[in-house]
C-alpha positions as CSV (number, residue, x, y, z in Angstrom):
1,M,88.9,45.1,134.8
2,E,86.7,43.4,132.2
3,E,88.2,42.6,128.8
4,I,85.6,44.9,127.2
5,E,86.7,47.8,129.3
6,V,90.4,47.2,128.5
7,I,89.6,47.2,124.8
8,R,87.6,50.4,125.1
9,L,90.5,52.1,126.9
10,E,92.7,51.1,124.0
11,I,90.2,52.4,121.5
12,D,90.1,55.7,123.5
13,E,93.9,56.0,123.2
14,V,93.8,55.3,119.5
15,D,91.1,57.9,119.1
16,E,93.3,60.5,120.9
17,K,96.1,59.8,118.5
18,I,93.7,60.0,115.5
19,V,92.5,63.4,116.6
20,E,96.1,64.6,117.2
21,F,97.1,63.5,113.7
22,L,93.9,64.9,112.1
23,N,94.6,68.3,113.7
24,K,98.2,68.1,112.4
25,R,96.9,67.2,108.9
26,L,94.5,70.1,108.9
27,N,97.2,72.6,109.9
28,L,99.4,71.3,107.1
29,V,96.6,71.5,104.6
30,R,95.9,75.1,105.6
31,E,99.6,75.9,105.1
32,L,99.6,74.2,101.8
33,S,96.6,76.1,100.7
34,R,98.3,79.4,101.7
35,L,101.3,78.5,99.6
36,K,99.2,77.4,96.6
37,K,97.3,80.8,96.7
38,V,100.6,82.7,96.8
39,Q,101.9,80.7,93.8
40,G,98.6,80.8,91.9
41,I,98.2,77.1,91.9
42,D,94.7,75.5,92.0
43,I,93.7,74.6,95.6
44,I,91.9,71.3,94.6
45,D,94.0,68.6,93.0
46,K,91.8,65.6,92.2
47,Q,94.8,63.5,91.1
48,R,96.6,64.1,94.4
49,E,93.4,63.2,96.3
50,K,93.2,59.9,94.4
51,E,96.8,59.2,95.1
52,V,96.4,59.8,98.8
53,I,93.4,57.4,99.0
54,E,95.3,54.7,97.0
55,R,98.3,55.1,99.2
56,A,96.3,54.7,102.3
57,I,94.7,51.5,101.0
58,Q,98.1,50.1,100.0
59,L,99.4,50.9,103.5
60,S,96.5,49.2,105.2
61,S,96.6,45.6,106.4
62,H,92.9,45.7,107.0
63,E,90.8,43.6,104.6
64,N,88.0,46.1,104.3
65,K,89.6,48.4,101.8
66,E,86.3,50.0,100.8
67,A,85.8,51.3,104.4
68,L,89.2,52.8,104.4
69,S,88.6,54.5,101.1
70,K,85.4,56.0,102.5
71,I,87.2,57.2,105.6
72,Y,89.9,58.8,103.6
73,S,87.4,60.4,101.3
74,E,85.8,62.1,104.2
75,I,89.1,63.2,105.6
76,I,90.0,64.7,102.2
77,N,86.6,66.4,102.0
78,A,87.0,68.0,105.4
79,C,90.5,69.1,104.5
80,R,89.2,70.5,101.2
81,D,86.7,72.6,103.2
82,A,89.5,73.8,105.4
83,Q,91.5,74.9,102.4
84,E,88.6,77.0,101.2
85,E,88.3,78.9,104.5
């Protein structure tokens, strides 16, 4: 098998894990939203969103921190939409 195909297969495996974890994250966000509604807490917490992005950047060994920040911003936006459903 060509090296390119081997790498693509590895990427596919990583993508499967990403989807699995994103689904898990969305389920947790929906549960959190339900609890916040019951307790009368604001659904959106900008400070927490900022902390999540900063933590992801700190955990990353990748040199392109801006790209990671954009990715996490999109994840948070999608999760915010899920909370409002």
